TIRO-2110 file (N, C-alpha, C; in Angstrom, 1 decimal):
// TIRO-2110
-4.1, -25.9, -15.8, N, 1, A
-3.4, -24.8, -15.2, CA, 1, A
-2.1, -24.5, -16.0, C, 1, A
-1.8, -23.3, -16.2, N, 2, A
-0.6, -22.9, -16.9, CA, 2, A
0.5, -22.6, -15.9, C, 2, A
1.7, -22.3, -16.4, N, 3, A
2.8, -22.0, -15.6, CA, 3, A
2.5, -20.8, -14.7, C, 3, A
1.8, -19.7, -15.2, N, 4, A
1.6, -18.5, -14.5, CA, 4, A
0.3, -18.6, -13.7, C, 4, A
-0.6, -19.5, -13.9, N, 5, A
-1.9, -19.6, -13.3, CA, 5, A
-1.7, -20.3, -11.9, C, 5, A
-2.0, -19.5, -10.8, N, 6, A
-1.8, -20.1, -9.5, CA, 6, A
-2.9, -21.1, -9.2, C, 6, A
-2.6, -22.1, -8.4, N, 7, A
-3.6, -23.0, -7.9, CA, 7, A
-4.2, -22.4, -6.7, C, 7, A
-5.3, -21.8, -6.8, N, 8, A
-5.9, -21.0, -5.7, CA, 8, A
-6.2, -21.9, -4.4, C, 8, A
-6.2, -23.2, -4.6, N, 9, A
-6.5, -24.0, -3.5, CA, 9, A
-5.2, -24.4, -2.7, C, 9, A
-4.0, -24.3, -3.4, N, 10, A
-2.8, -24.8, -2.8, CA, 10, A
-1.7, -23.7, -2.7, C, 10, A
-2.0, -22.5, -2.8, N, 11, A
-1.0, -21.5, -2.5, CA, 11, A
-0.2, -20.9, -3.7, C, 11, A
-0.5, -21.3, -4.9, N, 12, A
0.1, -20.6, -6.0, CA, 12, A
1.3, -21.4, -6.6, C, 12, A
1.8, -20.8, -7.7, N, 13, A
2.8, -21.5, -8.5, CA, 13, A
4.2, -21.3, -7.9, C, 13, A
5.1, -22.2, -8.3, N, 14, A
6.5, -22.0, -8.0, CA, 14, A
7.2, -21.7, -9.3, C, 14, A
8.0, -20.7, -9.3, N, 15, A
8.6, -20.4, -10.6, CA, 15, A
9.6, -21.5, -11.0, C, 15, A
9.9, -21.7, -12.2, N, 16, A
10.7, -22.8, -12.7, CA, 16, A
12.1, -22.7, -12.1, C, 16, A
12.6, -21.5, -11.9, N, 17, A
14.0, -21.4, -11.4, CA, 17, A
14.0, -21.6, -9.8, C, 17, A
12.8, -21.8, -9.2, N, 18, A
12.8, -22.0, -7.8, CA, 18, A
13.0, -20.8, -6.9, C, 18, A
12.9, -19.6, -7.6, N, 19, A
13.2, -18.3, -6.8, CA, 19, A
12.1, -17.3, -7.2, C, 19, A
11.6, -16.7, -6.2, N, 20, A
10.6, -15.6, -6.5, CA, 20, A
10.6, -14.7, -5.3, C, 20, A
10.4, -13.4, -5.6, N, 21, A
10.3, -12.4, -4.5, CA, 21, A
8.9, -12.2, -4.1, C, 21, A
7.9, -12.7, -4.9, N, 22, A
6.5, -12.6, -4.6, CA, 22, A
6.0, -13.7, -3.7, C, 22, A
5.2, -13.4, -2.8, N, 23, A
4.6, -14.4, -1.9, CA, 23, A
3.5, -15.1, -2.7, C, 23, A
3.0, -16.2, -2.1, N, 24, A
1.9, -16.9, -2.8, CA, 24, A
0.7, -16.1, -3.0, C, 24, A
0.4, -15.3, -2.0, N, 25, A
-0.8, -14.4, -2.1, CA, 25, A
-0.6, -13.3, -3.2, C, 25, A
0.6, -12.8, -3.3, N, 26, A
0.9, -11.8, -4.3, CA, 26, A
0.8, -12.5, -5.7, C, 26, A
1.3, -13.7, -5.9, N, 27, A
1.1, -14.5, -7.1, CA, 27, A
-0.4, -14.6, -7.5, C, 27, A
-1.2, -15.0, -6.5, N, 28, A
-2.6, -15.1, -6.7, CA, 28, A
-3.2, -13.8, -7.2, C, 28, A
-2.9, -12.7, -6.5, N, 29, A
-3.5, -11.4, -6.9, CA, 29, A
-3.0, -11.0, -8.2, C, 29, A
-1.7, -11.2, -8.5, N, 30, A
-1.2, -10.8, -9.8, CA, 30, A
-1.9, -11.6, -10.9, C, 30, A
-2.1, -12.9, -10.8, N, 31, A
-2.8, -13.7, -11.8, CA, 31, A
-4.2, -13.2, -12.0, C, 31, A
-4.9, -13.0, -10.9, N, 32, A
-6.3, -12.6, -11.0, CA, 32, A
-6.5, -11.2, -11.6, C, 32, A
-5.6, -10.3, -11.3, N, 33, A
-5.6, -9.0, -11.9, CA, 33, A
-5.3, -9.1, -13.4, C, 33, A
-4.3, -9.9, -13.7, N, 34, A
-4.0, -10.1, -15.2, CA, 34, A
-5.2, -10.8, -15.9, C, 34, A
-6.0, -11.5, -15.2, N, 35, A
-7.1, -12.2, -15.8, CA, 35, A
-8.3, -11.2, -16.0, C, 35, A
-8.1, -10.0, -15.5, N, 36, A
-9.2, -9.0, -15.7, CA, 36, A
-10.1, -8.8, -14.5, C, 36, A
-9.8, -9.4, -13.4, N, 37, A
-10.6, -9.2, -12.2, CA, 37, A
-10.4, -7.9, -11.6, C, 37, A
-11.4, -7.3, -11.0, N, 38, A
-11.3, -6.0, -10.3, CA, 38, A
-11.0, -6.2, -8.9, C, 38, A
-10.5, -5.1, -8.2, N, 39, A
-10.1, -5.2, -6.8, CA, 39, A
-11.2, -5.9, -5.9, C, 39, A
-12.4, -5.4, -6.1, N, 40, A
-13.5, -6.0, -5.2, CA, 40, A
-13.7, -7.5, -5.5, C, 40, A
-13.6, -7.9, -6.8, N, 41, A
-13.8, -9.3, -7.1, CA, 41, A
-12.6, -10.1, -6.5, C, 41, A
-11.4, -9.6, -6.6, N, 42, A
-10.3, -10.4, -6.1, CA, 42, A
-10.4, -10.5, -4.6, C, 42, A
-10.8, -9.4, -3.9, N, 43, A
-11.0, -9.4, -2.5, CA, 43, A
-12.1, -10.4, -2.1, C, 43, A
-13.1, -10.4, -2.8, N, 44, A
-14.2, -11.4, -2.5, CA, 44, A
-13.8, -12.8, -2.7, C, 44, A
-13.0, -13.1, -3.7, N, 45, A
-12.5, -14.4, -4.0, CA, 45, A
-11.5, -14.9, -2.9, C, 45, A
-10.7, -14.0, -2.4, N, 46, A
-9.7, -14.3, -1.4, CA, 46, A
-10.1, -14.0, 0.0, C, 46, A
-11.3, -13.4, 0.2, N, 47, A
-11.7, -13.1, 1.6, CA, 47, A
-11.0, -12.0, 2.3, C, 47, A
-10.6, -11.0, 1.4, N, 48, A
-9.9, -9.8, 2.0, CA, 48, A
-10.6, -8.6, 1.4, C, 48, A
-10.3, -7.4, 2.0, N, 49, A
-10.9, -6.2, 1.5, CA, 49, A
-10.3, -5.7, 0.2, C, 49, A
-11.1, -5.0, -0.6, N, 50, A
-10.5, -4.4, -1.8, CA, 50, A
-9.4, -3.4, -1.5, C, 50, A
-9.4, -2.8, -0.4, N, 51, A
-8.3, -1.9, 0.0, CA, 51, A
-7.0, -2.7, 0.2, C, 51, A
-7.1, -3.8, 0.8, N, 52, A
-5.9, -4.7, 1.0, CA, 52, A
-5.4, -5.2, -0.3, C, 52, A
-6.3, -5.5, -1.2, N, 53, A
-5.9, -5.9, -2.6, CA, 53, A
-5.1, -4.8, -3.2, C, 53, A
-5.6, -3.6, -3.1, N, 54, A
-4.8, -2.4, -3.6, CA, 54, A
-3.4, -2.3, -3.0, C, 54, A
-3.3, -2.6, -1.7, N, 55, A
-2.0, -2.6, -1.1, CA, 55, A
-1.1, -3.7, -1.6, C, 55, A
-1.6, -4.8, -1.8, N, 56, A
-0.9, -5.9, -2.4, CA, 56, A
-0.4, -5.6, -3.8, C, 56, A
-1.3, -4.9, -4.6, N, 57, A
-0.9, -4.5, -6.0, CA, 57, A
0.3, -3.6, -6.0, C, 57, A
0.2, -2.6, -5.1, N, 58, A
1.4, -1.7, -5.0, CA, 58, A
2.6, -2.4, -4.6, C, 58, A
2.6, -3.4, -3.7, N, 59, A
3.7, -4.2, -3.3, CA, 59, A
4.3, -5.0, -4.5, C, 59, A
3.4, -5.5, -5.3, N, 60, A
3.8, -6.3, -6.4, CA, 60, A
4.5, -5.4, -7.4, C, 60, A
3.9, -4.2, -7.7, N, 61, A
4.5, -3.3, -8.6, CA, 61, A
5.9, -2.8, -8.1, C, 61, A
6.1, -2.6, -6.8, N, 62, A
7.4, -2.2, -6.3, CA, 62, A
8.4, -3.3, -6.4, C, 62, A
8.0, -4.6, -6.1, N, 63, A
8.9, -5.7, -6.2, CA, 63, A
9.4, -5.9, -7.6, C, 63, A
8.5, -5.5, -8.6, N, 64, A
8.9, -5.7, -10.0, CA, 64, A
9.5, -4.5, -10.6, C, 64, A
9.8, -3.5, -9.8, N, 65, A
10.4, -2.3, -10.3, CA, 65, A
9.6, -1.4, -11.2, C, 65, A
8.3, -1.5, -11.1, N, 66, A
7.4, -0.7, -11.9, CA, 66, A
7.2, 0.7, -11.3, C, 66, A
7.1, 0.7, -10.0, N, 67, A
7.1, 2.0, -9.2, CA, 67, A
8.2, 2.0, -8.2, C, 67, A
8.7, 3.2, -8.0, N, 68, A
9.8, 3.3, -7.0, CA, 68, A
9.4, 3.0, -5.6, C, 68, A
10.3, 2.6, -4.8, N, 69, A
10.1, 2.3, -3.3, CA, 69, A
9.7, 3.5, -2.6, C, 69, A
END
């Protein structure tokens, strides 16, 4: 497992500085998305709907300043 790779069994990584605005679920989704997984694949892996995955992605993008609030 790398620094950015969440441990899907145990809630995800902790950043080295001990601070993050992302939840464990958001870390998992961000990692899976960056790994090339699609919304429906991520939803299936985490037991949530693809629509909820899309909502998490928007939240992640907002928290990282990619899209305005």
